[in-house]
N, C-alpha and C positions, 0 to 999 in steps of 0.2 A: 503494500500499500505506500502510495505517495505521501508526501507531505500535505495535512488537513489544514485548511484554514476554516476558523471558525470565529463568530462574533459573540460577545457577552456583553451583559449589562454590569457597569462599575461604579460603584458610590465612593466618594472620597472622604477623607476624615472631617472636611468642613461640613457642618450640619446644613442640610437642606441643599446643597448645592446641586446643580442639574446633573440627574443620571446620565453617563455617557456610555453609548455603544461603541465597544472597541473591538478590535480584531486580535487573533493570536494563532500561532502556528503550532501543530502539534503531530509528531511523527507516528508510525505505525504504533500500535498498541504493544507497551512494554510487556515482560514476561508476567503471566497471570493477571493480565488486564483485557478489558474489552473497551472499544468506543461505542457510545451511545447517540443515537439521534434522538434528542429530547422532544418528546411529543407536547407535554405539558409540565410547567413548573409551578407549584403552588406559591401563593404570596401568603406567607406567613405571617402572623401578626408582629414577630421578631424583626421582620424585613423593613417596614416603616420604621420602627425604631432605630434602626442602624442608619437609615438614610437621616431621621431627624436628630441624630446625635446625642440619642438617649443612652446610647453605650459607646464607649470612646474606641475610636479607631485610630490606629497608628500608621496606617498606610491605606491606599486604594484597594478595595476588595471586591471580587465578583459575587455578585447576590445570588441567593437562592440556597437551598437545602430541602427542598421537596420536589421529587421529580420521577416522572413515569417516562420511559423511552422505548425505542426501538434498537436491538443490537445491530450496529453497522459493520464491525470487524471485531475480529477477536485474534489474540496471541494463541497460536497453536498449544500451547500449554493448557489453555481453557477448553475444558469439555462439558464442565457442569457449572451450575450456579452455586452460591454459598449454602445451599441446603442438598446438594449431590443430586440435583434435576438435571437431566440432559440440557444443554443448552447449543442453540445454532444461530446464525445471523438470521435476523428477521423477527427473532422472539421479541416478547415485550417484556422488560423488567423494571421493577420497583427498586429504589436502593436507598441506602442510608448515607447521608453526609458526613456523619459522626466517624471517626477514624481511630478506634481504641488501638493500642500497641500490642495488647494481649501478652505482655511480659512485664508489668510493673505490678506493684503491691495492690493497686486497685482492681486491676483487671484479674489478677490470677489469685488472690487472696481473699478479698471483699466481694469480688464478684460484681463490682461496681464500675462499667466501662465508662459510665459519664464522669466518674473521678479521674479517670486516665488524664495525666498532665498533657499528652499529646492530641488529645482528642478535639482539637478545635476544628469547627467546620468551615470556619471562613477562609477564604484562599486569596491570598495577597496577590494583586494582579501583577504586578512587577516580576515578582518571582514566578508566576506563570509564564511571562513571557521570556524570560531568562531560560528556564528549564525544558519548555517545549516538550513537556510530557503530559499535558492535559490538566483539565480541572475537574474535581468532583463536585463543583457547585453546579446549579441547576439552570441559572437564567444565561443559557448559552445553547448555541446551536447543536454543539457535540459536548458531551460530557466524557471523562475517560474514568473508569472504575477499575482499582486495582485491589490487591488482596487485602487491604485495610479498609476498602468500601464495601461492605457486603451487599451482595445484589442478588434478586431472587426472581426467577422466572414466574409470571403471572399469566392467568387464563387470557387468552385472546378474544374470549367470549364475553368479558366483563368489559363495559366502557371504561376507558381511560379516566373518565370523569369520576367513576365511583371509587377509584383508588385515589386520585389526587384530592376527592372533595375533603376528607379530613386529612390529609397530607400527613405531617409529623405529629398530627393532635392525637389520632388513633393509637399509634405506638406508644406516645407518652402517656395516655389514659391505660392502656393496657400494662406498662410498666407500675404506674402509679398505684392502681387497684390491687397488682400483685405484692404490694407492700403493706397493704391493710393487715389486720392481725389475723383474719383468717385466710389470707391471700387472695381474696376476692370479695366482691359485693355479696353480702348475705342474702339469700332469697326472700326471707321473711322481713327485711328491713324497709324502713322508708327514707327516702333519699331526697336531699334538696341540690339542686346545680345552680350555682351562682355564676350567670354568664352562659350566653347560649350562642358564642362564635364557634369556631371548630373544635376546640377543647371542650367546650360545653356539650355540644351535640354529641361528639364522641363519648363524653362521661354519660348522657342521656342514653344513647344506645347501648353501652355496656350494661347500664343499670336495668335496661328493659329485657336485655338477654338473659341477665342474672335471675330474671324472675321476681324481682323485690316487689313489694306491695303497692308502693306509690312512688312518684317521681314529680317534684315540682321544680321548675326552672323560674329563674328571676333573672330580668334583663330590661333595657330600655329602647331596645332596637325593635320596633314592630316587625321588620322584615325577618329578622332572626327568632323572634318568638314565634312567629307563624309558621317556621321550619320547623320549630322544636314540636309544635302542636302535630305538625306531619310526622314526627319521629315518635309519637306516642306519649308525650308529656301528660299527666294526669292533670296539671293547671299549669299556667303561664302566668305570671305576675309581673305586670308592667310597672317598673318604677316610677316612672311619670304619672301613673294613675293612680297608684297607691306609695306615695312618696314618704309616709311615716312609716317607721321600723315596726312599731307596734301593731299598727293595723296590719301589716304584712304578715307578722307572727300569728295573728288571729286569724287570718286567711289559711295560712299554712296548716295551723292546728284543724280548720275545717275540713281540709282534704286528708291529713295524714292521720288523724286522731288525737286523742288527749294525751297518749302517750308520748307524742312528740317525734322529733328527728333523729334517726339513728346515726345517719351520714350526711353530714353536709360537705360539697365538693367546691372548692374555690377555682373557678375556670375564668374569672373576669379580668384578672391581671390588675384589679384595684384594691389597694390596701385598706380602703375604707370599707370593703365587703367583709372584713375579717371578724370585727367587732359583732357584726348581726350573725355571721355565722356560726360564732361560738355560742352567741346567746339563744339559737334555734335548738341547740342539740339537747336532747334527753340524757339522763343519767347514763353512763356508761358508753356515750356516745364519741363519734369519731369526727374529726375535722381534717380533709385532706386537702392540702395546698399544692395547687399544680399551676395555675395562672401567673403567680408574682415572680416571675422571673427575670424579666428586663426592667431594670431600674433599683431605685433605693426609697426607702421609707420606714417611719417608725410610726407604731400605732398604740394606741392605749387600750387596754382590755382588763377585765376583772379577773385576777389570777385566782380569787377564792372560788368564782364558778367553776375553773378547771379543777380545783381539788374537790369541791364540795359535790361536783358532779363526776367526778372520775373520768374526767373527759382524756381523750386520746388525740395528741395532734401530731399529724405525720406530712412530712414535706417530700417532694419526689421531683427529682431533676432529671428532665428530658426522657430519654429511653436508650435501650441496647438494641444491637442489631437484631436479636433475636424477636425483639417487638415487633420489629417490622414485618418479619416472617409471620408472625401470629396475626398481625393486621392484615395480612394480605388474604389470610384465610378466613378471617371473620368478613372481609368484603366479598370474598368468593361467595360466601355461604349465605350471605345476608342482604346483597345489595338490591334484592327486589322486595324483601320485607320493609327496609328502610329506604328513603328517596335520597340517596347518596348522589347519583349523578346530578340530579336536578339542583343540589347545593350550588353546583358551579354556577353562578349567575352571570359573571363576567369574563370575558376572553380579551387578550391584549396581545399584540405583537410586540416582539421584543423591543421595537424602537418606542412602544408606549410604555415601557416599563413605569416610567416616573408618574403616568396618568394612572396606572394601575395601583400604585402605592397610595398616590392621593385618594383613590376610590375606597379604598379599604380604610383610609383613616376617617373618610366621611361617614362611613358605616352602612353605605349603600349595598355593599356586598354581602352575600352569605359566604360565599367563596370565590375569590378571583384568582386566574391563573395567566401565565404567560406560555404564549405558544412561539417559542423561537423560530420556528422553521415556518411559521406561516407567512405567506407573501400576498395575500389579497388584501384589498383597501377596504 
């Protein structure tokens, strides 16, 4: 294979500076690697934070860590995906942009790939251009996936939108729920999901699949609340319609019963949600924090509630490669039960990346994607 020229979307360390579409060259796939023609790259909530400067960048980076694409070429050493499934050119793959080393304390002792010091998913554009070995990022026409970027063959009979709809959110929720005391959401439990963006919808879906008794979602975006209703939420509470926290608690009690909420899942990314989440819990309840990843904040809460109710507070950081594989199987088995594909409400060309980020910030989209190889107007 000759040298491949690709274009990618790059953000600079300067907050809100124009997103640039820049070229890079890459040679044939290195050993144990494949080149992938990106079909769709999901716009994760983290991406606008990077563009806005909420997370400090030290160099220009290639955006994107959610992707699904078609295998364009393979090094001869690659005959299977990272689950041992036979792999061929033209197959559709779903991959993780996290890159654990599998040889550090966190990877090998704690079984915590997200704690791996080498696990950064952001790719320095200048280093990409110099190395000519490709990028694992997804806002690019072609991605290169090596031995540290786990990739999994997925069914061609499932629309790509169904896989990308919950992007990194579904793997993240799968890992987070595995950290609960019983290792899963209990079937007899009552659940509140705070926020129903991609992470919240993934939490809602996993709660419904667990067979829990009731699921209530809280948000203020009517578009996302409508989608949560389509996913099977037993009640959808609009913060704008019920602005008082006490009134919301009464409404939730009407739905879940007097015993209260067993599990509250923070998926909003707003620190202000934490006080309410803790207050909603019944005795021995659990508060699972997933959404407050990008940013810093301090919140006030009553520690006496935590002690007197014997509450359990659990945080979870992103996900591991195995969670991507598990997510792909959840999608394959349930994409017709849950309206996953229709979550993708906005699609943008690569040169419209900044518009895509702005659309996500506006709250207009349930899920927005970049289609790097789309050429129509």
